[in-house]
C-alpha positions as CSV (number, residue, x, y, z in Angstrom):
1,M,40.3,15.6,22.6
2,P,37.7,18.3,23.3
3,A,37.4,19.1,19.6
4,L,36.6,15.5,18.8
5,R,33.9,15.5,21.4
6,L,32.4,18.7,19.9
7,I,32.4,17.1,16.5
8,D,30.9,13.9,17.8
9,R,28.1,15.8,19.6
10,S,27.2,18.0,16.7
11,L,27.3,15.0,14.3
12,A,25.1,13.0,16.7
13,A,22.7,15.9,17.0
14,S,22.4,16.4,13.3
15,L,21.9,12.6,12.7
16,H,19.3,12.6,15.4
17,S,17.4,15.4,13.7
18,L,17.6,13.6,10.4
19,A,16.4,10.3,11.8
20,K,13.6,11.8,13.9
21,R,10.3,11.1,12.2
22,S,6.8,12.2,13.2
23,N,4.0,9.7,13.0
24,W,1.8,11.2,10.3
25,A,-0.6,8.3,10.2
26,S,-1.5,8.7,13.9
27,R,-2.3,12.4,13.3
28,E,-4.4,11.8,10.2
29,P,-6.5,8.6,10.9
30,G,-9.2,9.8,8.5
31,V,-6.9,9.8,5.5
32,I,-5.7,6.3,6.3
33,L,-9.3,5.1,6.6
34,V,-10.1,6.6,3.2
35,F,-7.1,4.9,1.6
36,C,-8.2,1.5,3.1
37,I,-11.8,2.0,1.8
38,V,-10.6,2.9,-1.7
39,F,-8.3,-0.1,-1.7
40,L,-11.1,-2.4,-0.7
41,V,-13.4,-1.1,-3.3
42,A,-10.8,-1.3,-6.0
43,V,-10.0,-4.9,-5.0
44,G,-13.7,-5.8,-5.0
45,L,-14.3,-4.3,-8.5
46,L,-11.2,-6.0,-9.9
47,S,-12.3,-9.4,-8.5
48,L,-15.8,-8.8,-9.9
49,V,-14.4,-8.1,-13.4
50,L,-12.1,-11.1,-13.2
51,Y,-14.9,-13.4,-12.0
52,R,-17.2,-12.3,-14.8
53,R,-14.5,-12.9,-17.4
54,W,-13.8,-16.3,-15.9
55,M,-17.5,-17.2,-16.0
56,K,-17.9,-15.9,-19.6
57,R,-14.9,-18.0,-20.7
58,K,-16.3,-21.0,-18.9
59,A,-19.7,-20.6,-20.5
60,E,-18.2,-20.3,-24.0
61,K,-16.1,-23.3,-23.4
62,E,-19.1,-25.4,-22.3
63,S,-21.2,-24.3,-25.2
64,F,-18.5,-25.2,-27.6
65,E,-18.1,-28.7,-26.2
66,T,-21.8,-29.5,-26.3
67,T,-22.4,-28.4,-30.0
68,T,-19.7,-30.7,-31.4
């Protein structure tokens, strides 16, 4: 049985080294902040474009209905 224990320990050590992850986000909080700011700006711009399209379509629809 000693050979099995050695295999189990080496396998466990290698699996532990594969599963061990470092927390990159906690070491680089500035990068995460920039990602969040860029995401918020992108969502804001997208919502502005969609809102303007919606208002343009609504105005065209209203002007069409009043002329007929």
